C-alpha positions in Angstrom: 0.0 0.0 0.0 2.6 2.6 1.1 6.1 2.5 2.3 7.0 2.2 6.0 9.3 5.2 5.6 9.0 8.1 3.3 11.8 7.4 0.7 14.0 10.4 -0.1 13.8 9.4 -3.8 10.0 9.5 -3.8 10.0 12.7 -1.8 12.4 14.4 -4.3 10.1 13.3 -7.2 7.0 14.6 -5.5 8.7 17.9 -4.6 9.7 18.3 -8.2 6.0 17.8 -9.2 5.0 20.5 -6.6 7.7 23.0 -7.8 7.0 22.4 -11.5 3.6 24.0 -11.0 5.1 27.3 -9.8 3.7 30.6 -11.1 5.0 32.4 -14.1 7.2 35.4 -13.6 5.3 37.4 -16.2 1.6 38.1 -15.7 -0.4 38.0 -18.9 -2.8 40.6 -17.4 -0.2 43.2 -18.3 -0.6 42.5 -21.9 -3.5 43.9 -23.9 -5.6 41.2 -25.6 -6.1 41.8 -29.3 -8.2 39.5 -31.4 -7.0 39.1 -35.0 -10.0 37.3 -36.3 -11.4 38.1 -39.7 -15.0 39.5 -40.0 -17.6 37.4 -41.8 -21.3 38.1 -42.6 -23.7 37.3 -39.8 -26.5 34.9 -40.0 -30.0 35.7 -38.5 -29.2 33.5 -35.5 -25.9 35.3 -35.0 -27.6 38.7 -35.3 -30.0 37.7 -32.5 -27.1 36.6 -30.3 -25.3 39.9 -31.1 -28.4 41.9 -30.2 -28.7 40.1 -26.9 -25.0 40.6 -26.1 -25.2 44.3 -26.9 -27.9 44.5 -24.2 -25.5 42.9 -21.7 -22.6 45.1 -22.9 -24.1 48.2 -21.2 -24.2 46.4 -17.9 -20.7 45.1 -18.4 -19.2 48.4 -19.4 -17.8 48.9 -15.8 -15.7 45.7 -15.9 -12.1 46.7 -15.0 -9.6 46.5 -17.8 -7.5 44.0 -15.9 -10.5 41.6 -15.8 -11.2 42.2 -19.5 -7.7 41.3 -20.4 -7.9 38.2 -18.2 -11.1 37.1 -20.0 -9.4 37.7 -23.4 -6.3 35.6 -22.5 -8.4 33.0 -20.8 -10.6 32.6 -23.8 -7.7 32.5 -26.2 -5.8 29.8 -24.3 -9.0 27.7 -24.1 -9.3 27.9 -27.8 -5.7 27.1 -28.4 -5.6 24.2 -25.8 -2.5 26.0 -24.4 -2.4 24.0 -21.2 0.9 25.6 -20.0 -0.3 29.2 -20.2 -3.8 28.2 -19.1 -2.2 26.8 -15.9 -0.7 30.2 -15.1 -3.9 32.1 -15.9 -6.0 29.6 -13.8 -3.7 29.4 -10.7 -2.2 32.9 -10.7 -4.2 35.5 -12.6 -7.7 34.4 -11.5 -6.8 34.5 -7.8 -4.9 37.8 -8.0 -7.9 39.4 -9.7 -10.2 37.9 -7.1 -8.2 39.5 -4.3 -8.0 42.8 -6.1 -11.5 43.3 -7.4 -13.9 40.7 -6.0 -12.9 39.7 -2.4 -16.4 40.1 -1.2 -18.5 40.3 -4.4 -19.2 38.0 -7.3 -17.3 38.0 -10.5 -19.1 39.5 -13.5 -22.0 37.3 -14.5 -21.3 35.1 -17.6 -23.8 37.1 -19.7 -21.8 40.3 -19.1 -18.5 38.8 -20.1 -19.9 37.2 -23.3 -19.6 40.3 -25.4 -15.9 40.5 -24.5 -15.1 37.3 -26.4 -18.0 37.0 -28.9 -16.2 39.0 -31.7 -13.4 36.4 -31.8 -15.7 33.5 -31.6 -19.1 32.4 -32.5 -20.1 35.6 -34.4 -17.1 36.2 -36.6 -15.1 33.1 -37.3 -16.8 30.2 -39.3 -13.9 27.9 -38.2 -14.9 28.3 -34.6 -18.3 26.7 -33.9 -20.7 28.2 -31.4 -20.4 25.0 -29.4 -16.8 26.0 -28.3 -18.0 29.5 -27.4 -20.6 27.9 -25.1 -17.9 25.5 -23.6 -15.8 28.6 -22.7 -18.8 30.2 -20.9 -19.5 26.9 -19.1 -15.9 26.8 -17.8 -16.2 30.5 -16.8 -19.4 29.7 -14.9 -17.6 26.9 -13.1 -15.1 29.5 -11.8 -17.9 32.0 -11.2 -20.0 29.7 -9.0 -16.9 28.3 -7.2 -16.0 31.8 -6.2 -19.4 32.3 -4.8 -19.2 29.1 -2.7 -15.7 30.1 -1.5 -16.1 33.7 -0.6 -19.9 34.4 -0.3 -23.1 32.6 0.7 -24.7 30.9 -2.3 -28.5 31.3 -2.7 -30.7 28.5 -3.7 -30.7 29.9 -7.3 -26.9 29.7 -7.3 -27.0 26.1 -6.1 -29.4 25.1 -8.8 -27.7 27.0 -11.6 -24.2 25.6 -10.6 -25.6 22.1 -10.7 -27.1 22.7 -14.2 -23.7 24.1 -15.3 -21.9 21.0 -14.1 -24.5 18.9 -16.0 -23.7 20.9 -19.2 -20.0 20.4 -18.7 -20.1 16.7 -18.1 -22.7 16.1 -20.8 -20.3 17.8 -23.3 -17.4 15.7 -22.1 -19.3 12.4 -21.9 -22.0 12.6 -24.6 -20.2 14.3 -27.5 -19.7 12.3 -30.7 -16.2 11.0 -30.0 -13.6 12.5 -27.6 -13.7 16.2 -27.2 -10.5 18.2 -28.0 -10.6 20.3 -24.9 -7.5 20.2 -22.7 -7.2 21.6 -19.2 -4.4 21.6 -16.5 -4.4 18.7 -14.1 -4.9 21.1 -11.2 -8.2 22.4 -12.8 -9.4 18.9 -13.6 -8.9 17.9 -10.0 -10.6 21.1 -8.8 -13.6 20.4 -11.0 -14.1 17.0 -9.4 -13.3 18.2 -5.9 -15.7 21.2 -6.2 -18.4 19.1 -7.8 -18.4 16.8 -4.7 -18.1 19.8 -2.3 -21.1 21.5 -3.7 -23.1 18.2 -3.6 -22.0 17.9 0.1 -23.0 21.5 0.8 -26.4 21.1 -0.9 -27.2 18.0 1.1 -26.6 19.8 4.4 -28.4 22.9 3.1 -31.4 20.9 2.0 -31.8 19.3 5.4 -31.9 22.6 7.3 -35.6 23.4 6.9 -35.7 25.9 9.8 -35.8 29.5 8.6 -36.5 28.5 5.0 -39.3 30.3 3.2 -42.2 28.4 1.7 -40.9 29.2 -1.8 -37.5 27.6 -1.0 -39.1 24.5 0.5 -41.3 24.3 -2.6 -38.3 24.5 -4.9 -36.5 21.8 -3.0 -39.6 19.5 -2.9 -40.3 19.9 -6.6 -36.7 19.4 -7.8 -35.5 16.2 -6.1 -33.1 15.5 -9.1 -31.0 18.6 -8.3 -27.8 17.4 -6.6 -29.3 13.9 -6.1 -26.9 11.3 -4.8 -27.7 9.1 -7.9 -26.7 11.8 -10.4 -23.4 12.6 -8.6 -22.4 9.0 -8.4 -23.5 8.5 -12.0 -21.2 11.2 -13.2 -18.2 9.9 -11.3 -18.7 6.3 -12.4 -19.4 7.4 -16.0 -16.1 9.3 -16.1 -14.3 6.2 -14.9 -16.0 3.9 -17.4 -15.5 6.3 -20.3 -11.8 6.8 -19.6 -11.1 3.0 -19.0 -8.9 4.2 -16.1 -9.6 1.1 -14.1 -8.3 -1.1 -17.0 -5.3 1.2 -17.5 -4.3 1.1 -13.8 -4.7 -2.7 -13.8 -2.3 -3.0 -16.8 0.1 -0.6 -15.2 -0.1 -2.5 -11.9 1.2 -5.6 -13.7 4.0 -3.8 -15.4 2.4 -3.0 -18.7 1.8 0.2 -20.6 -1.3 2.1 -19.7 -1.9 3.1 -23.3 -2.5 -0.6 -24.2 -5.9 -0.4 -22.4 -6.6 3.3 -22.9 -8.9 3.1 -25.8 -10.1 6.1 -27.9 -11.1 8.2 -24.9 -8.6 7.1 -22.2 -5.7 8.0 -24.5 -6.6 11.7 -24.1 -5.3 13.5 -21.0 -8.7 15.1 -20.2 -10.5 11.8 -19.9 -7.6 9.9 -18.3 -7.2 12.4 -15.5 -10.9 13.1 -14.9 -11.4 9.3 -14.6 -8.5 9.0 -12.2 -9.6 11.9 -10.1 -13.1 10.4 -10.1 -11.8 7.3 -8.3 -10.4 9.6 -5.5 -13.8 11.4 -5.6 -15.6 8.2 -5.0 -13.3 7.4 -2.1 -14.5 10.7 -0.6 -18.2 10.3 -1.4 -18.4 6.8 0.0 -16.7 8.0 3.2 -19.2 10.9 3.4 -22.0 8.2 3.1 -20.3 6.1 5.8 -19.5 3.1 3.5 -15.8 2.8 4.4 -15.4 -0.7 2.9 -16.6 0.5 -0.5 -14.5 3.6 -0.2 -11.3 1.6 0.1 -12.5 -0.8 -2.5 -12.4 2.1 -5.0 -8.7 2.2 -4.6 -8.0 -1.4 -5.5 -5.9 -0.6 -8.6 -4.1 2.5 -7.1 -0.8 1.7 -5.4 0.0 4.2 -2.7 3.6 3.2 -2.5 4.3 4.2 -6.1 4.7 7.6 -7.8 1.0 7.6 -8.5 -0.9 10.1 -10.6 -2.4 11.7 -7.6 1.0 13.1 -6.6 0.8 15.4 -9.6 -1.7 17.6 -7.7 -0.9 18.3 -4.1 -4.5 18.8 -3.0 -5.4 15.4 -4.5 -2.4 13.8 -2.8 -3.5 15.1 0.6 -7.2 14.2 0.1 -6.3 10.6 -0.9 -4.4 9.9 2.3 -6.9 11.8 4.5 -9.8 9.7 3.4 -7.8 6.4 3.3 -6.6 7.1 6.8 -10.1 8.0 8.0 -11.7 4.9 6.5 -9.1 2.7 8.2 -9.8 4.5 11.5 -13.5 3.9 11.3 -12.8 0.2 10.5 -10.8 -0.1 13.7 -7.5 -0.6 11.7 -5.7 2.0 13.7 -2.2 0.9 12.8 -2.9 1.4 9.1 -4.6 4.7 9.8 -1.5 5.9 11.7 0.7 4.9 8.8 -1.4 6.7 6.3 -1.6 9.9 8.3 2.1 9.8 9.2 3.0 9.3 5.6 1.2 12.3 4.2 2.1 14.6 7.2 5.8 13.9 6.6 5.2 14.9 3.0 3.4 18.1 3.9 6.0 19.1 6.4 8.9 18.5 4.0 7.3 20.4 1.2 5.7 23.2 3.2 7.9 25.9 1.7 6.4 25.2 -1.7 2.8 25.1 -0.5 3.0 28.7 0.8 2.9 29.9 -2.9 -0.3 27.9 -3.7 -3.7 29.4 -3.5 -4.7 26.2 -1.7 -2.2 26.7 1.1 -4.9 27.4 3.7 -6.9 24.3 2.7 -3.8 22.0 2.9 -2.8 23.5 6.2 -6.3 22.9 7.7 -6.4 19.4 6.4 -3.0 18.7 7.9 -4.2 20.0 11.2 -7.2 17.8 11.1 -5.0 14.8 10.3 -2.9 15.6 13.4 -6.1 15.5 15.4 -7.1 12.1 14.0 -3.5 10.9 14.5 -3.7 11.8 18.1 -6.9 9.9 18.5 -5.4 6.8 16.8 -2.3 7.0 19.0 -4.4 7.1 22.1 -6.2 3.9 21.0 -3.1 2.2 19.5 0.2 3.5 20.9 2.8 3.5 18.2 6.2 5.0 17.7 6.2 7.8 15.2 8.6 9.7 13.0 10.5 12.1 15.3 9.3 15.2 13.5 5.7 14.1 13.4 5.9 13.2 17.1 7.2 16.6 18.0 4.5 18.5 16.1 1.8 16.2 17.5 2.9 17.0 21.1 3.0 20.7 20.3 -0.5 20.7 18.8 -2.3 18.1 20.8 -0.1 17.2 23.8 -2.8 18.3 26.3 -5.5 16.3 24.5 -3.3 13.2 24.4 -2.9 13.3 28.2 -6.7 13.7 28.7 -7.5 10.8 26.5 -5.5 8.5 28.8 -7.7 9.3 31.8 -10.5 6.8 31.3 -14.1 8.2 31.2 -12.8 11.7 31.7 -11.2 11.5 28.2 -14.4 10.7 26.3 -15.3 14.4 25.7 -11.8 15.0 24.3 -12.2 12.0 21.9 -15.6 13.5 20.8 -14.2 17.0 20.3 -11.3 15.9 18.2 -13.5 13.5 16.1 -16.1 16.2 15.4 -13.4 18.7 14.5 -11.4 16.4 12.1 -14.0 14.1 10.6 -15.5 14.8 7.1 -18.9 16.6 6.9 -21.0 13.5 6.5 -24.2 13.7 4.4 -27.7 12.2 4.3 -28.3 11.1 0.7 -32.0 11.5 1.0 -33.8 14.8 1.8 -36.1 15.5 4.7 -39.9 15.0 4.7 -41.0 18.4 3.3 -44.6 17.6 4.1 -43.8 17.6 7.8 -43.9 21.2 9.2 -42.1 20.0 12.3 -39.3 18.3 10.5 -36.1 18.3 12.6 -32.9 20.0 11.7 -31.2 17.0 10.2 -28.0 18.5 9.0 -26.1 17.7 12.2 -27.5 14.1 12.5 -24.9 12.4 10.3 -22.1 13.8 12.4 -23.8 12.8 15.6 -24.6 9.3 14.2 -21.0 8.5 13.1 -19.6 10.1 16.3 -21.8 7.8 18.4 -20.5 4.8 16.5 -16.9 5.8 17.0 -17.3 6.7 20.7 -19.1 3.4 21.4 -15.9 1.6 20.3 -13.8 3.9 22.4 -15.8 3.2 25.5 -15.1 -0.5 25.1 -11.4 0.1 25.5 -11.4 3.3 27.7 -9.6 1.5 30.6 -6.9 0.0 28.5 -4.3 2.9 29.0 -4.5 2.5 32.8 -4.3 -1.3 32.5 -1.3 -1.0 30.2 0.5 1.3 32.5 0.4 -1.3 35.3 1.2 -4.3 33.1 4.4 -2.6 31.7 5.8 -2.5 35.3 5.9 -6.3 35.7 6.9 -9.5 34.0 4.6 -11.7 36.1 1.7 -10.7 38.4 -1.2 -12.4 40.1 -4.7 -11.6 39.1 -5.8 -10.8 42.6 -2.9 -8.5 43.2 -3.5 -6.6 39.9 -7.2 -6.4 40.7 -6.4 -4.8 44.1 -4.2 -2.2 42.5 -7.0 -1.3 40.0 -9.7 -1.5 42.6 -11.6 -4.1 40.5 -13.1 -7.5 41.1 -10.9 -10.3 39.7 -13.6 -11.4 37.3 -14.0 -7.9 35.9 -10.3 -7.6 35.6 -10.1 -10.8 33.7 -12.7 -9.5 31.3 -10.7 -6.3 30.7 -7.6 -8.3 30.1 -9.3 -10.2 27.4 -10.6 -6.9 25.9 -7.0 -5.6 25.9 -5.8 -8.8 24.3 -8.4 -8.5 21.5 -7.9 -4.8 20.9 -4.1 -5.3 20.6 -4.6 -7.4 17.5 -5.8 -5.8 14.2 -5.9 -6.5 10.5 -2.8 -4.8 9.2 -1.9 -4.2 5.6 1.2 -5.9 4.2 0.5 -6.4 0.5 -2.3 -6.5 -2.0 -5.3 -4.1 -2.0 -6.1 -1.7 0.8 -8.8 -4.0 2.2 -6.4 -6.9 2.5 -4.2 -7.6 5.5 -3.0 -10.0 8.2 -4.5 -10.3 11.6 -1.4 -9.5 13.8 -0.5 -7.9 17.1 0.0 -4.2 16.8 0.9 -3.4 20.4 4.3 -3.2 22.0 2.9 -5.2 24.9 1.9 -8.9 24.9 0.8 -11.2 27.7 -0.8 -14.5 28.5 -3.1 -15.7 31.3 -2.5 -18.9 33.2 -5.8 -20.0 34.6 -4.2 -22.6 36.9 -2.0 -20.3 38.8 -4.1 -17.2 38.2 -1.1 -15.3 36.9 -0.4 -12.8 34.1 2.8 -13.3 32.2 4.0 -10.4 30.2 6.5 -9.6 27.5 7.3 -6.4 25.6 7.6 -6.5 21.9 8.0 -3.9 19.1 6.2 -4.1 15.7 
């Protein structure tokens, strides 16, 4: 699955991937965009489009020149499939302009920016079909609505229209006659899948908060169950995987073959290949949000985490993959594997931190890293394990107090709960509430509470283990009655707790194969056996 230690060779390769996506020194916003297209007679349809755009032109007259230049360059690079320049425009220019002009307001509506690019597109160049003009607007809308979700509070209309825009984009990619010629940077392709799932997650929680919603909003939600439905989201992700044949490609690569052998007509194109690959990671996330951790890990069957995998090309995807793999392991009580997953990616984040500071996603990566430290603290409390020295130091700095509290029996339960609720994903209910019930409960928090109760129930079964371990580590042999006296327990109750400790100290641990496979082995540094005849406990310390 992944290496026991983070190999320097792999780290250097992944750092190179991170640094290769650095910003351009020159900002294309400083250049004036000039379209050199040749004029052609307009058809009646084009005249109607032109008339409509002229109406929008008045409203869009106040668009800053820097934004106009950005739109022009953005449009040109989309048409030319210039991925290298588009990467700079997408990661650098868009975010700089957002900070300068739209930190607390929306970008210009798509209808207002349409006249800025129409002269070089649908209306004047017969070699450029209107379809591609609409594709550009669809991509702009994707950024437009993502900005609203990121900086503002989306309305129900924004949520509906964003869903419809994603439908337009995916229909174009999946249902066109043959593979489309569109090419986008890997970072943007990941962000499309990531944002698609985020908005689905956000809508599910929004839909279940009926309190303070107007009758009109409730009616819209009730009458449009297909909007952001769980089925439609899963259908898109599975369709992208199937269309790209990425599963077959990964299987061939896993056995040492060339991925192109199984790529097919669609999978041989970077757009389909990377969207299919990112959809696998997206399904890992969605199934975790739904609470199906086995199916979540099943999605990763053909992705080897100990190789220089494709997810390492995009840092956000890299971090997301290990976060959800680690969380799924934790919820399946495979704490040793969860610790290894969290430790692996936290070492990577720490060693490449200097490069992340230049990324517009730095804050997201930093927050996800802090959440993984919280989950790591929980796992260490339940399954004590030696860590990388750097990770151990940072863990003590961030959560040293909580680690101590979690060793104090029942007093530590609230700490377990607080860390879990802070660091867990925002679970979702796939089905909406009963809109006919005026007294419907506020359901948006129930998934968190439900999964928290499941986790805490397992914690309570082993809450006395830290105290019991601390006594056992002081002796090599000890009588049951004597140990019971120290712990102020009845001998029978102590015997039961010893059996619980014995059972909890053995877990399924990955060694090879898929993520769900593993061997049932001891994972604790402490082992013991009970001798019924002499009522003695014999102990030995081991290290795994």
